[in-house]
C-alpha positions, -999 to +999 in steps of 0.1 A: +306-601+026+304-593-010+288-617-034+306-627-065+287-622-097+290-652-119+295-647-156+266-653-179+267-689-190+262-695-227+250-726-244+276-749-260+272-733-295+289-701-285+263-678-301+247-648-284+213-651-299+186-677-293+165-691-321+137-666-318+162-637-320+179-652-350+146-656-367+136-620-360+170-608-372+166-628-404+132-613-410+144-578-404+173-583-428+150-598-454+126-568-451+155-543-453+168-561-484+134-562-501+127-525-495+162-514-507+167-541-534+174-517-563+201-499-542+215-532-529+218-545-565+236-514-577+259-514-547+267-551-549+275-552-586+292-518-586+314-526-556+325-560-567+361-550-572+362-537-536+345-568-523+369-590-542+398-571-528+384-576-493+384-613-498+417-617-517+439-593-497+422-585-463+455-575-446+463-546-470+440-520-456+456-491-474+450-507-508+414-515-498+407-479-487+422-463-519+405-488-543+373-487-523+370-449-523+376-447-560+352-475-566+325-459-544+330-426-563+323-444-595+292-461-582+279-431-563+266-414-595+244-443-603+232-446-567+218-411-570+202-421-603+185-450-586+173-428-558+156-405-583+138-434-600+136-461-573+127-493-591+144-526-598+139-520-635+159-488-633+186-506-613+189-533-640+188-507-667+219-491-653+238-523-659+224-527-694+247-500-707+283-511-709+296-476-704+280-475-669+298-507-660+331-495-674+328-463-654+319-481-621+345-508-624+371-486-641+370-463-612+383-491-590+411-497-616+420-460-614+422-464-577+446-494-580+468-474-604+469-445-580+478-469-552+507-484-571+519-452-589+516-425-562+546-436-542+567-436-574+555-401-582+564-388-548+598-405-550+604-389-584+594-354-571+616-358-540+646-368-562+641-339-585+638-315-556+669-329-540+689-326-573+679-289-576+689-283-540+723-300-546+728-278-577+720-246-557+745-257-530+772-264-556+765-229-571+769-213-537+802-232-531+815-220-565+807-184-556+824-188-522+855-202-540+855-171-562+853-148-532+875-166-506+897-188-528+898-226-534+907-235-498+872-226-486+856-258-498+881-281-481+888-316-492 
C-alpha cells in the first residue's frame, strides 16, 4: 500500500517564513541597502517616473517597458558616475545639478513620447508607401490602356 503524503500545513497567517527567517531577511535587506545606499538613492530618485507608472498603470506592460528603458538609459550614465566615486555625497551631488535631473527624468518623457507617437509614425509611413504603390499601379494600367486599348481595364 502506498502512503499518501500530506501537504505541508501552514499557520493561519498564510506566510512562508517564521519570525526568525523574517528577522534574518530584514537584516540582510538592511545590510544590502546600507552597503549600496548611494546606488539605491540614485536609482530610486532617477527611476521615479517608471515607479510611478508601475503604480498608476500596472496593466499596460508595453508602456512600462518603453518608458522604463528610456528612463533607465537616462539614469545609467549617473550610475556609472556613482560607481567611480562611491559615496553618498557624490550621489547627492548628482541631484544638486538640475541638468542631471532633467536628463534622467526627461529620458522617461522621451520614452512616453516615443510610446504614443511611434504607432502614428508607422501609420503615416504605411499610408505613404501604399499611395506610392497605388500610383505605380495606376501608371501601369495607363500604359496597358495605351498598348491594348481602353477595354483592358474593365469597368
